[in-house]
All heavy atoms as an XYZ file, in Angstrom:
848
protein
N     -40.973    -10.879     48.794
C     -40.217    -11.780     49.635
C     -40.604    -11.536     51.085
O     -40.681    -10.398     51.531
C     -38.717    -11.529     49.445
C     -37.887    -12.251     50.474
S     -36.128    -11.994     50.303
C     -35.837    -12.799     48.766
N     -40.845    -12.623     51.818
C     -41.161    -12.514     53.233
C     -39.897    -12.146     54.001
O     -38.824    -12.700     53.761
C     -41.724    -13.819     53.769
C     -43.116    -14.105     53.300
C     -43.659    -15.311     54.018
C     -45.098    -15.530     53.634
N     -45.686    -16.624     54.397
N     -40.054    -11.212     54.938
C     -38.928    -10.731     55.725
C     -39.223    -10.937     57.205
O     -40.371    -11.098     57.609
C     -38.669     -9.249     55.459
C     -38.421     -8.883     54.010
S     -36.885     -9.556     53.351
C     -35.697     -8.523     54.164
N     -38.160    -10.928     58.004
C     -38.286    -11.010     59.451
C     -37.337     -9.992     60.066
O     -36.270     -9.714     59.511
C     -37.955    -12.418     59.946
N     -37.739     -9.450     61.184
C     -36.880     -8.563     61.947
C     -36.369     -9.361     63.134
O     -37.160     -9.869     63.931
C     -37.655     -7.339     62.440
C     -36.858     -6.402     63.349
C     -35.732     -5.717     62.565
C     -37.777     -5.369     63.981
N     -35.059     -9.490     63.224
C     -34.449    -10.142     64.380
C     -33.931     -9.042     65.291
O     -33.212     -8.145     64.856
C     -33.312    -11.093     63.964
C     -33.880    -12.235     63.124
C     -32.584    -11.619     65.193
C     -32.869    -13.212     62.624
N     -34.322     -9.129     66.549
C     -33.904     -8.169     67.563
C     -33.027     -8.921     68.563
O     -33.456     -9.925     69.138
C     -35.124     -7.565     68.290
C     -34.684     -6.579     69.360
C     -36.069     -6.901     67.300
N     -31.806     -8.448     68.749
C     -30.888     -9.050     69.716
C     -30.547     -8.010     70.773
O     -30.165     -6.888     70.446
C     -29.619     -9.537     69.023
N     -30.709     -8.377     72.023
C     -30.377     -7.519     73.151
C     -29.152     -8.137     73.822
O     -29.252     -9.196     74.441
C     -31.554     -7.460     74.132
C     -32.910     -7.165     73.493
C     -34.037     -7.423     74.478
C     -32.959     -5.747     72.982
N     -28.002     -7.482     73.673
C     -26.739     -8.073     74.121
C     -25.843     -7.011     74.772
O     -26.037     -5.816     74.571
C     -25.976     -8.718     72.947
C     -26.768     -9.877     72.359
C     -25.656     -7.701     71.868
N     -24.829     -7.483     75.511
C     -23.854     -6.541     76.058
C     -23.040     -5.972     74.903
O     -22.855     -6.624     73.873
C     -22.927     -7.243     77.053
O     -22.098     -8.155     76.396
N     -22.576     -4.745     75.081
C     -21.872     -4.124     73.951
C     -20.564     -4.842     73.629
O     -20.062     -4.728     72.529
C     -21.684     -2.619     74.158
C     -20.845     -2.262     75.356
O     -20.385     -3.126     76.102
N     -20.651     -0.984     75.559
N     -20.026     -5.631     74.554
C     -18.834     -6.424     74.249
C     -19.138     -7.552     73.262
O     -18.242     -8.036     72.581
C     -18.226     -7.031     75.525
C     -17.648     -6.027     76.481
C     -18.692     -5.460     77.443
O     -19.791     -6.049     77.557
O     -18.415     -4.420     78.055
N     -20.379     -7.984     73.212
C     -20.784     -9.093     72.339
C     -21.300     -8.633     70.976
O     -21.500     -9.450     70.085
C     -21.883     -9.927     73.019
C     -21.451    -10.592     74.301
C     -20.429    -11.677     74.072
O     -20.494    -12.368     73.037
O     -19.557    -11.839     74.931
N     -21.510     -7.349     70.799
C     -22.169     -6.839     69.592
C     -21.458     -7.262     68.312
O     -22.093     -7.750     67.368
C     -22.313     -5.305     69.661
O     -23.126     -4.986     70.794
C     -22.949     -4.750     68.405
N     -20.147     -7.104     68.240
C     -19.425     -7.467     67.008
C     -19.513     -8.955     66.718
O     -19.665     -9.351     65.558
C     -17.975     -7.007     67.083
C     -17.846     -5.503     66.960
O     -18.701     -4.837     66.379
N     -16.788     -4.957     67.523
N     -19.437     -9.796     67.756
C     -19.569    -11.244     67.547
C     -20.963    -11.597     67.044
O     -21.121    -12.466     66.176
C     -19.291    -12.000     68.850
C     -17.839    -11.899     69.279
O     -16.970    -11.620     68.425
O     -17.575    -12.098     70.485
N     -21.977    -10.911     67.563
C     -23.361    -11.143     67.141
C     -23.535    -10.748     65.671
O     -24.142    -11.473     64.886
C     -24.334    -10.345     68.049
C     -24.316    -10.891     69.474
C     -25.738    -10.302     67.481
C     -24.811    -12.298     69.624
N     -22.985     -9.608     65.299
C     -23.095     -9.147     63.911
C     -22.371    -10.117     62.980
O     -22.895    -10.487     61.922
C     -22.560     -7.716     63.761
C     -23.496     -6.739     64.477
C     -22.418     -7.329     62.289
C     -22.961     -5.335     64.601
N     -21.182    -10.553     63.354
C     -20.437    -11.520     62.533
C     -21.224    -12.811     62.358
O     -21.282    -13.376     61.255
C     -19.073    -11.816     63.155
C     -18.118    -10.630     63.101
O     -18.373     -9.682     62.316
O     -17.111    -10.652     63.852
N     -21.839    -13.299     63.434
C     -22.626    -14.536     63.362
C     -23.836    -14.364     62.444
O     -24.155    -15.251     61.650
C     -23.077    -14.952     64.765
N     -24.502    -13.220     62.539
C     -25.666    -12.966     61.682
C     -25.254    -12.873     60.217
O     -25.927    -13.414     59.334
C     -26.374    -11.684     62.123
N     -24.156    -12.201     59.947
C     -23.670    -12.101     58.557
C     -23.314    -13.479     58.002
O     -23.590    -13.776     56.845
C     -22.472    -11.169     58.468
C     -22.872     -9.703     58.544
C     -21.701     -8.824     58.105
N     -22.050     -7.424     58.133
C     -22.663     -6.775     57.146
N     -23.017     -7.426     56.057
N     -22.928     -5.497     57.237
N     -22.710    -14.327     58.838
C     -22.382    -15.688     58.402
C     -23.641    -16.475     58.060
O     -23.601    -17.393     57.239
C     -21.579    -16.414     59.483
N     -24.776    -16.112     58.669
C     -26.048    -16.783     58.397
C     -26.846    -16.164     57.272
O     -27.909    -16.661     56.925
N     -26.368    -15.048     56.709
C     -27.059    -14.453     55.571
C     -27.601    -13.053     55.796
O     -28.206    -12.480     54.888
N     -27.422    -12.484     56.983
C     -27.870    -11.102     57.202
C     -27.009    -10.166     56.358
O     -25.798    -10.359     56.255
C     -27.761    -10.730     58.676
N     -27.636     -9.159     55.769
C     -26.899     -8.246     54.891
C     -26.587     -6.915     55.546
O     -25.995     -6.049     54.917
C     -27.696     -7.995     53.600
O     -28.985     -7.477     53.946
C     -27.846     -9.271     52.788
N     -26.969     -6.748     56.792
C     -26.678     -5.510     57.492
C     -27.261     -5.537     58.894
O     -27.929     -6.487     59.280
N     -26.981     -4.493     59.660
C     -27.473     -4.409     61.035
C     -27.639     -2.949     61.418
O     -26.958     -2.072     60.886
C     -26.488     -5.078     61.984
N     -28.541     -2.706     62.348
C     -28.699     -1.400     62.968
C     -28.445     -1.589     64.453
O     -29.020     -2.494     65.070
C     -30.117     -0.840     62.746
O     -30.326     -0.677     61.347
C     -30.298      0.494     63.442
N     -27.585     -0.754     65.023
C     -27.205     -0.886     66.423
C     -27.702      0.331     67.196
O     -27.419      1.468     66.816
C     -25.681     -1.007     66.566
C     -25.185     -2.207     65.771
C     -25.272     -1.122     68.025
C     -23.873     -2.001     65.126
N     -28.419      0.063     68.253
C     -28.852      1.115     69.178
C     -28.048      0.890     70.447
O     -28.238     -0.120     71.144
C     -30.369      1.044     69.448
C     -31.138      1.125     68.131
C     -30.783      2.161     70.404
C     -32.617      0.815     68.250
N     -27.138      1.807     70.743
C     -26.201      1.625     71.853
C     -26.690      2.263     73.146
O     -27.504      3.173     73.137
C     -24.851      2.248     71.492
O     -24.295      1.603     70.385
N     -26.113      1.766     74.226
C     -26.319      2.382     75.529
C     -27.695      2.202     76.124
O     -28.155      3.064     76.867
N     -28.345      1.101     75.833
C     -29.663      0.860     76.422
C     -29.489      0.177     77.772
O     -28.416     -0.333     78.102
C     -30.569      0.019     75.496
C     -30.787      0.720     74.174
C     -30.008     -1.367     75.279
N     -30.532      0.170     78.541
C     -30.501     -0.441     79.848
C     -31.634     -1.428     79.950
O     -32.710     -1.209     79.404
C     -30.676      0.639     80.910
C     -29.848      0.476     82.119
C     -30.113      1.633     83.011
N     -31.453      1.465     83.576
C     -31.773      1.742     84.808
N     -30.881      2.243     85.609
N     -32.983      1.554     85.257
N     -31.423     -2.499     80.648
C     -32.470     -3.479     80.826
C     -32.313     -4.170     82.166
O     -31.290     -4.040     82.826
N     -33.336     -4.892     82.534
C     -33.292     -5.618     83.790
C     -33.942     -6.960     83.587
O     -35.031     -7.056     83.039
C     -34.026     -4.818     84.868
C     -33.826     -5.367     86.240
C     -34.370     -4.436     87.290
O     -33.820     -3.332     87.440
O     -35.359     -4.819     87.938
N     -33.274     -7.997     83.993
C     -33.783     -9.343     83.854
C     -34.436     -9.842     85.127
O     -35.003     -9.065     85.908
N     -34.314    -11.125     85.357
C     -34.919    -11.784     86.504
C     -34.421    -11.196     87.824
O     -35.184    -10.991     88.753
C     -34.607    -13.285     86.442
C     -35.220    -14.176     87.497
C     -36.740    -14.087     87.451
C     -34.764    -15.607     87.298
N     -33.122    -10.909     87.876
C     -32.526    -10.339     89.086
C     -32.106     -8.903     88.799
O     -31.351     -8.654     87.872
C     -31.307    -11.151     89.502
C     -31.631    -12.588     89.847
C     -30.385    -13.366     90.192
C     -30.726    -14.823     90.421
N     -29.528    -15.621     90.674
N     -32.589     -7.933     89.593
C     -32.194     -6.536     89.370
C     -30.678     -6.351     89.496
O     -30.022     -7.045     90.271
C     -32.925     -5.771     90.481
C     -34.029     -6.681     90.915
C     -33.524     -8.078     90.685
N     -30.149     -5.409     88.726
C     -28.724     -5.114     88.770
C     -28.361     -4.495     90.106
O     -29.150     -3.778     90.720
C     -28.354     -4.163     87.632
N     -27.157     -4.772     90.560
C     -26.680     -4.207     91.816
C     -26.184     -2.793     91.586
O     -25.722     -2.442     90.518
C     -25.561     -5.074     92.375
C     -26.024     -6.473     92.743
C     -24.898     -7.288     93.295
C     -25.390     -8.696     93.620
N     -24.342     -9.534     94.147
N     -26.287     -1.994     92.620
C     -25.758     -0.633     92.553
C     -24.775     -0.417     93.688
O     -24.785     -1.132     94.691
C     -26.889      0.419     92.661
O     -27.521      0.281     93.935
C     -27.915      0.263     91.557
N     -23.911      0.549     93.499
C     -22.942      0.921     94.526
C     -23.016      2.427     94.693
O     -22.719      3.172     93.764
C     -21.528      0.483     94.106
C     -20.467      0.861     95.086
C     -20.344      0.180     96.284
C     -19.605      1.907     94.812
C     -19.372      0.535     97.187
C     -18.631      2.262     95.709
C     -18.500      1.573     96.914
N     -23.469      2.872     95.871
C     -23.630      4.291     96.146
C     -24.496      4.990     95.096
O     -24.209      6.092     94.653
C     -22.272      4.985     96.260
C     -21.354      4.476     97.362
C     -20.001      5.162     97.282
C     -21.970      4.681     98.735
N     -25.536      4.273     94.637
C     -26.450      4.857     93.667
C     -25.995      4.767     92.223
O     -26.696      5.193     91.323
N     -24.801      4.224     91.985
C     -24.302      4.072     90.619
C     -24.673      2.696     90.088
O     -24.495      1.692     90.777
C     -22.777      4.246     90.575
C     -22.248      5.591     91.044
C     -20.727      5.566     91.097
C     -22.727      6.693     90.133
N     -25.163      2.655     88.883
C     -25.561      1.401     88.253
C     -24.319      0.630     87.841
O     -23.459      1.143     87.141
C     -26.438      1.705     87.031
C     -27.060      0.470     86.438
O     -26.905     -0.628     86.999
O     -27.717      0.609     85.390
N     -24.226     -0.632     88.274
C     -23.083     -1.470     87.933
C     -23.360     -2.359     86.726
O     -22.495     -3.127     86.324
C     -22.686     -2.348     89.132
C     -22.245     -1.598     90.383
C     -21.916     -2.585     91.491
C     -21.054     -0.707     90.094
N     -24.551     -2.267     86.162
C     -24.898     -3.103     85.015
C     -24.083     -2.683     83.797
O     -23.842     -1.504     83.563
C     -26.382     -2.984     84.707
N     -23.654     -3.675     83.041
C     -22.887     -3.398     81.818
C     -23.784     -2.734     80.776
O     -24.992     -2.951     80.744
C     -22.328     -4.697     81.259
N     -23.173     -1.928     79.932
C     -23.908     -1.282     78.855
C     -24.406     -2.342     77.874
O     -23.715     -3.316     77.598
C     -22.996     -0.284     78.145
O     -23.694      0.360     77.124
N     -25.601     -2.156     77.353
C     -26.212     -3.108     76.428
C     -26.468     -2.428     75.095
O     -26.560     -1.209     75.000
C     -27.547     -3.617     76.986
C     -27.571     -3.965     78.433
C     -27.243     -5.331     78.869
N     -28.000     -6.425     78.329
C     -27.503     -7.653     78.323
N     -26.317     -7.889     78.769
N     -28.194     -8.639     77.853
N     -26.590     -3.242     74.073
C     -26.941     -2.776     72.743
C     -28.180     -3.523     72.269
O     -28.394     -4.687     72.618
C     -25.815     -3.042     71.736
C     -24.598     -2.163     71.946
O     -24.722     -1.103     72.582
O     -23.513     -2.542     71.468
N     -28.972     -2.853     71.448
C     -30.052     -3.500     70.701
C     -29.551     -3.568     69.262
O     -29.196     -2.551     68.680
C     -31.367     -2.694     70.770
C     -32.426     -3.338     69.889
C     -31.857     -2.569     72.202
N     -29.483     -4.774     68.728
C     -29.008     -4.966     67.355
C     -30.185     -5.496     66.536
O     -30.791     -6.499     66.891
C     -27.813     -5.945     67.298
C     -27.228     -5.968     65.898
C     -26.747     -5.566     68.320
N     -30.500     -4.782     65.459
C     -31.635     -5.121     64.602
C     -31.138     -5.648     63.260
O     -30.256     -5.043     62.647
C     -32.497     -3.882     64.359
C     -32.970     -3.120     65.597
C     -33.639     -1.810     65.174
C     -33.913     -3.972     66.414
N     -31.720     -6.750     62.833
C     -31.389     -7.339     61.537
C     -32.676     -7.548     60.761
O     -33.586     -8.208     61.246
C     -30.720     -8.712     61.708
C     -29.492     -8.726     62.554
C     -29.566     -9.056     63.904
C     -28.256     -8.415     62.016
C     -28.434     -9.086     64.688
C     -27.116     -8.440     62.791
C     -27.199     -8.776     64.140
N     -32.766     -7.002     59.563
C     -33.885     -7.269     58.667
C     -33.401     -8.336     57.697
O     -32.479     -8.097     56.912
C     -34.291     -5.990     57.926
C     -35.571     -6.057     57.114
C     -36.767     -6.458     57.995
C     -35.830     -4.730     56.445
N     -33.993     -9.530     57.786
C     -33.472    -10.672     57.036
C     -34.586    -11.361     56.253
O     -35.768    -11.191     56.549
C     -32.800    -11.704     57.985
C     -31.671    -11.052     58.759
C     -33.797    -12.336     58.932
N     -34.180    -12.157     55.275
C     -35.131    -12.997     54.550
C     -35.693    -14.023     55.537
O     -34.951    -14.665     56.271
C     -34.443    -13.689     53.382
N     -37.010    -14.153     55.572
C     -37.667    -15.016     56.546
C     -37.154    -16.460     56.545
O     -36.981    -17.040     57.609
C     -39.188    -14.957     56.341
C     -39.995    -15.548     57.468
C     -40.150    -17.050     57.380
O     -40.109    -17.609     56.267
O     -40.302    -17.675     58.438
N     -36.869    -17.051     55.379
C     -36.361    -18.427     55.405
C     -35.011    -18.573     56.124
O     -34.645    -19.667     56.534
C     -36.219    -18.794     53.921
C     -37.155    -17.881     53.211
C     -37.145    -16.608     54.000
N     -34.266    -17.495     56.289
C     -32.960    -17.533     56.954
C     -33.037    -17.212     58.447
O     -32.076    -17.370     59.171
C     -32.015    -16.518     56.314
C     -31.837    -16.660     54.843
C     -31.049    -17.836     54.520
N     -29.742    -17.436     54.032
C     -28.849    -18.302     53.659
N     -29.096    -19.574     53.722
N     -27.684    -17.918     53.213
N     -34.192    -16.719     58.905
C     -34.297    -16.159     60.250
C     -33.966    -17.164     61.354
O     -33.219    -16.842     62.284
C     -35.684    -15.564     60.467
N     -34.501    -18.362     61.299
C     -34.262    -19.329     62.380
C     -32.784    -19.687     62.475
O     -32.227    -19.775     63.577
C     -35.119    -20.587     62.181
C     -34.958    -21.595     63.279
C     -35.418    -21.037     64.611
N     -34.852    -21.815     65.703
C     -35.080    -21.570     66.970
N     -35.871    -20.588     67.328
N     -34.539    -22.311     67.898
N     -32.142    -19.901     61.343
C     -30.708    -20.216     61.350
C     -29.915    -19.063     61.955
O     -29.005    -19.286     62.751
C     -30.223    -20.514     59.930
C     -28.742    -20.829     59.889
O     -28.301    -21.743     60.622
O     -28.012    -20.145     59.144
N     -30.273    -17.843     61.606
C     -29.569    -16.685     62.160
C     -29.793    -16.599     63.661
O     -28.854    -16.353     64.426
C     -29.997    -15.385     61.437
C     -29.503    -15.416     59.977
C     -29.469    -14.161     62.162
C     -30.040    -14.307     59.106
N     -31.019    -16.828     64.126
C     -31.294    -16.831     65.563
C     -30.421    -17.847     66.296
O     -29.861    -17.552     67.357
C     -32.761    -17.162     65.829
C     -33.754    -16.020     65.857
C     -35.171    -16.557     66.016
C     -33.439    -15.019     66.937
N     -30.301    -19.032     65.745
C     -29.479    -20.063     66.368
C     -28.007    -19.660     66.391
O     -27.296    -19.907     67.367
C     -29.674    -21.395     65.650
C     -31.060    -21.977     65.894
C     -31.353    -23.204     65.065
O     -30.442    -23.717     64.371
O     -32.514    -23.656     65.105
N     -27.543    -19.014     65.336
C     -26.157    -18.527     65.300
C     -25.934    -17.440     66.353
O     -24.884    -17.400     66.996
C     -25.819    -17.994     63.912
C     -25.691    -19.068     62.853
C     -25.590    -18.452     61.467
N     -25.558    -19.439     60.425
C     -24.449    -19.928     59.874
N     -23.271    -19.498     60.278
N     -24.507    -20.830     58.927
N     -26.920    -16.558     66.530
C     -26.810    -15.514     67.550
C     -26.751    -16.123     68.952
O     -25.955    -15.690     69.791
C     -27.985    -14.541     67.467
C     -28.149    -13.732     66.184
C     -29.313    -12.772     66.305
C     -26.883    -12.999     65.822
N     -27.595    -17.107     69.189
C     -27.601    -17.768     70.500
C     -26.247    -18.402     70.795
O     -25.732    -18.295     71.908
C     -28.710    -18.815     70.550
N     -25.670    -19.037     69.803
C     -24.361    -19.680     69.978
C     -23.264    -18.641     70.184
O     -22.453    -18.743     71.109
C     -24.037    -20.560     68.773
C     -22.705    -21.269     68.865
C     -22.620    -22.239     70.022
O     -23.642    -22.806     70.433
O     -21.488    -22.428     70.540
N     -23.230    -17.621     69.344
C     -22.173    -16.602     69.431
C     -22.252    -15.814     70.734
O     -21.224    -15.437     71.296
C     -22.275    -15.640     68.241
N     -23.464    -15.579     71.223
C     -23.629    -14.795     72.440
C     -23.743    -15.618     73.711
O     -23.863    -15.060     74.794
N     -23.721    -16.949     73.583
C     -23.864    -17.806     74.758
C     -25.213    -17.653     75.442
O     -25.338    -17.869     76.643
N     -26.233    -17.314     74.668
C     -27.541    -16.991     75.242
C     -28.224    -18.155     75.933
O     -29.032    -17.949     76.831
C     -28.456    -16.424     74.153
C     -27.995    -15.112     73.608
S     -29.047    -14.572     72.249
C     -28.124    -13.160     71.682
N     -27.930    -19.372     75.520
C     -28.569    -20.536     76.127
C     -27.704    -21.163     77.223
O     -28.129    -22.104     77.873
C     -28.883    -21.591     75.047
C     -29.832    -21.117     73.976
C     -31.246    -20.857     74.502
O     -31.623    -21.407     75.548
O     -31.977    -20.087     73.859
N     -26.495    -20.642     77.416
C     -25.574    -21.243     78.381
C     -25.441    -20.473     79.685
O     -25.144    -21.061     80.712
C     -24.178    -21.376     77.766
C     -24.078    -22.347     76.622
C     -22.643    -22.568     76.187
N     -21.927    -21.336     75.897
C     -21.838    -20.769     74.707
N     -22.432    -21.314     73.680
N     -21.165    -19.661     74.526
N     -25.634    -19.166     79.652
C     -25.311    -18.358     80.814
C     -26.375    -17.289     81.058
O     -26.857    -16.644     80.122
C     -23.948    -17.695     80.588
C     -23.384    -17.029     81.803
C     -21.999    -16.450     81.535
O     -21.305    -16.945     80.634
O     -21.642    -15.507     82.232
N     -26.712    -17.097     82.313
C     -27.698    -16.094     82.721
C     -27.212    -14.687     82.380
O     -26.051    -14.353     82.576
C     -27.931    -16.212     84.236
C     -28.693    -15.077     84.824
N     -30.052    -14.956     84.664
C     -28.294    -14.010     85.542
C     -30.450    -13.860     85.284
N     -29.409    -13.266     85.822
N     -28.100    -13.874     81.830
C     -27.804    -12.469     81.588
C     -26.976    -12.159     80.362
O     -26.517    -11.039     80.195
N     -26.775    -13.130     79.472
C     -25.946    -12.878     78.288
C     -26.705    -12.227     77.153
O     -26.098    -11.709     76.231
C     -25.300    -14.180     77.774
O     -26.327    -15.130     77.531
C     -24.312    -14.728     78.778
N     -28.012    -12.261     77.209
C     -28.790    -11.607     76.167
C     -29.952    -12.461     75.714
O     -30.133    -13.595     76.146
N     -30.718    -11.874     74.829
C     -31.883    -12.553     74.264
C     -32.037    -12.072     72.827
O     -31.661    -10.944     72.498
C     -33.152    -12.274     75.117
C     -33.519    -10.809     75.089
C     -34.321    -13.119     74.649
N     -32.572    -12.941     71.986
C     -32.856    -12.562     70.599
C     -34.204    -13.153     70.222
O     -34.570    -14.233     70.687
C     -31.765    -13.062     69.662
N     -34.934    -12.442     69.387
C     -36.235    -12.920     68.929
C     -36.505    -12.354     67.545
O     -35.837    -11.425     67.105
C     -37.354    -12.541     69.914
C     -37.434    -11.074     70.231
C     -38.234    -10.228     69.481
C     -36.706    -10.548     71.280
C     -38.314     -8.868     69.779
C     -36.775     -9.194     71.594
C     -37.579     -8.354     70.844
N     -37.491    -12.944     66.867
C     -37.832    -12.479     65.529
C     -39.287    -12.056     65.471
O     -40.130    -12.588     66.186
C     -37.529    -13.534     64.477
C     -38.578    -14.616     64.348
C     -38.258    -15.599     63.256
O     -37.181    -16.159     63.221
N     -39.203    -15.830     62.366
N     -39.543    -11.092     64.604
C     -40.889    -10.598     64.334
C     -41.126    -10.683     62.835
O     -40.225    -10.393     62.043
C     -41.021     -9.138     64.773
C     -40.709     -8.841     66.242
C     -40.581     -7.343     66.456
C     -41.793     -9.412     67.125
N     -42.313    -11.063     62.447
C     -42.656    -11.120     61.032
C     -42.869     -9.700     60.522
O     -43.533     -8.887     61.158
C     -43.933    -11.953     60.825
O     -43.695    -13.262     61.333
C     -44.307    -12.026     59.358
N     -42.317     -9.417     59.353
C     -42.463     -8.115     58.711
C     -43.416     -8.280     57.534
O     -43.198     -9.124     56.663
C     -41.090     -7.581     58.223
C     -40.132     -7.426     59.404
C     -41.253     -6.286     57.455
C     -40.574     -6.443     60.448
N     -44.432     -7.469     57.517
C     -45.441     -7.588     56.461
C     -44.972     -7.007     55.138
O     -45.257     -7.545     54.080
C     -46.733     -6.913     56.908
C     -47.874     -7.204     55.968
C     -49.213     -6.889     56.588
O     -49.373     -7.096     57.795
O     -50.089     -6.431     55.842
N     -44.257     -5.877     55.178
C     -43.843     -5.240     53.936
C     -42.628     -4.359     54.212
O     -42.398     -3.946     55.346
C     -44.987     -4.397     53.371
C     -44.888     -4.178     51.875
O     -43.910     -4.664     51.268
O     -45.773     -3.516     51.322
N     -41.850     -4.081     53.183
C     -40.666     -3.232     53.330
C     -40.520     -2.329     52.117
O     -41.038     -2.616     51.036
C     -39.362     -4.066     53.442
O     -39.215     -4.840     52.255
C     -39.384     -4.966     54.651
N     -39.794     -1.245     52.306
C     -39.345     -0.382     51.219
C     -37.890     -0.037     51.516
O     -37.424     -0.157     52.645
C     -40.187      0.915     51.084
C     -41.615      0.590     50.717
C     -40.136      1.748     52.336
N     -37.162      0.363     50.494
C     -35.784      0.790     50.683
C     -34.754     -0.319     50.639
O     -33.613     -0.110     51.012
N     -35.147     -1.494     50.190
C     -34.207     -2.612     50.127
C     -33.790     -2.955     48.702
O     -33.220     -4.016     48.467
C     -34.821     -3.862     50.775
C     -35.053     -3.796     52.273
C     -35.723     -5.074     52.745
C     -33.750     -3.576     53.012
N     -34.040     -2.077     47.763
C     -33.787     -2.413     46.363
C     -32.327     -2.772     46.101
O     -32.044     -3.603     45.244
C     -34.237     -1.274     45.450
O     -33.531     -0.085     45.758
N     -31.397     -2.205     46.832
C     -29.989     -2.531     46.606
C     -29.609     -3.871     47.226
O     -28.635     -4.494     46.809
C     -29.062     -1.441     47.176
O     -29.303     -1.308     48.575
C     -29.310     -0.116     46.484
N     -30.378     -4.340     48.218
C     -30.059     -5.597     48.879
C     -30.872     -6.780     48.367
O     -30.487     -7.927     48.554
C     -30.272     -5.468     50.387
C     -29.309     -4.511     51.040
C     -29.508     -4.428     52.538
O     -30.193     -5.247     53.132
N     -28.897     -3.437     53.152
N     -31.995     -6.509     47.704
C     -32.869     -7.592     47.266
C     -32.200     -8.614     46.353
O     -32.409     -9.811     46.540
C     -34.134     -7.034     46.619
C     -35.233     -6.652     47.592
C     -36.425     -6.050     46.848
C     -35.676     -7.816     48.441
N     -31.388     -8.217     45.370
C     -30.758     -9.250     44.542
C     -29.909    -10.225     45.365
O     -29.945    -11.433     45.133
C     -29.891     -8.444     43.566
C     -30.550     -7.105     43.489
C     -31.099     -6.859     44.866
N     -29.188     -9.722     46.341
C     -28.374    -10.586     47.200
C     -29.264    -11.493     48.036
O     -29.000    -12.695     48.160
C     -27.473     -9.740     48.125
O     -26.636     -8.921     47.307
C     -26.624    -10.609     49.021
N     -30.327    -10.943     48.610
C     -31.238    -11.743     49.425
C     -31.896    -12.841     48.611
O     -31.972    -13.995     49.050
C     -32.317    -10.844     50.048
C     -31.849     -9.865     51.114
C     -32.963     -8.882     51.446
C     -31.385    -10.586     52.347
N     -32.369    -12.501     47.421
C     -33.024    -13.491     46.560
C     -32.042    -14.594     46.174
O     -32.369    -15.778     46.223
C     -33.638    -12.812     45.317
C     -34.824    -11.943     45.739
C     -34.053    -13.837     44.273
C     -35.345    -11.018     44.657
N     -30.840    -14.211     45.807
C     -29.821    -15.193     45.421
C     -29.513    -16.144     46.576
O     -29.406    -17.359     46.380
C     -28.549    -14.456     44.998
C     -27.434    -15.367     44.557
C     -26.208    -14.568     44.142
O     -26.362    -13.611     43.339
O     -25.121    -14.878     44.636
N     -29.370    -15.621     47.777
C     -29.052    -16.466     48.938
C     -30.193    -17.406     49.273
O     -29.968    -18.581     49.577
C     -28.715    -15.599     50.153
C     -27.362    -14.936     50.047
C     -27.021    -14.128     51.258
O     -27.834    -14.045     52.198
O     -25.926    -13.544     51.265
N     -31.429    -16.915     49.214
C     -32.572    -17.766     49.528
C     -32.746    -18.851     48.473
O     -32.969    -20.005     48.802
C     -33.864    -16.918     49.688
C     -35.089    -17.805     49.766
C     -33.752    -16.035     50.913
N     -32.611    -18.498     47.204
C     -32.728    -19.496     46.140
C     -31.621    -20.536     46.246
O     -31.834    -21.710     46.015
C     -32.700    -18.837     44.768
C     -33.988    -18.102     44.442
C     -33.923    -17.364     43.109
O     -32.816    -17.212     42.546
O     -34.979    -16.922     42.647
N     -30.418    -20.105     46.626
C     -29.302    -21.031     46.789
C     -29.514    -22.004     47.932
O     -29.029    -23.128     47.896
N     -30.251    -21.588     48.945
C     -30.511    -22.451     50.099
C     -31.595    -23.482     49.820
O     -31.712    -24.474     50.513
C     -30.911    -21.593     51.297
N     -32.419    -23.221     48.784
C     -33.532    -24.165     48.483
C     -33.082    -25.326     47.699
O     -32.405    -25.773     47.115
C     -34.643    -23.427     47.745
C     -35.314    -22.314     48.533
C     -36.350    -21.621     47.669
C     -35.981    -22.873     49.775
């Protein structure tokens, strides 16, 4: 089965909404890397050398490739990524092969077949 890795970079306040949106689209799990820092078009402001930027999370979803675009669109909607500056970004990468998904494969196959 073709897989895709969806990477979402969001504020930690949005993480649960992003995960809920991905699950509603067929994601079967997530990996969260907390406390990352990033800088967009405009550098974050500081006060007396202290960073005022909100804490960010990297949320990783390994999903069935046929579901990836729908999940990306759900993430954009849940996180307001297309409406407001600095709310986050999400993208997908093609995965050539995987191991360790034997417990999730029956669910993934069933969902993909049901969508066809």
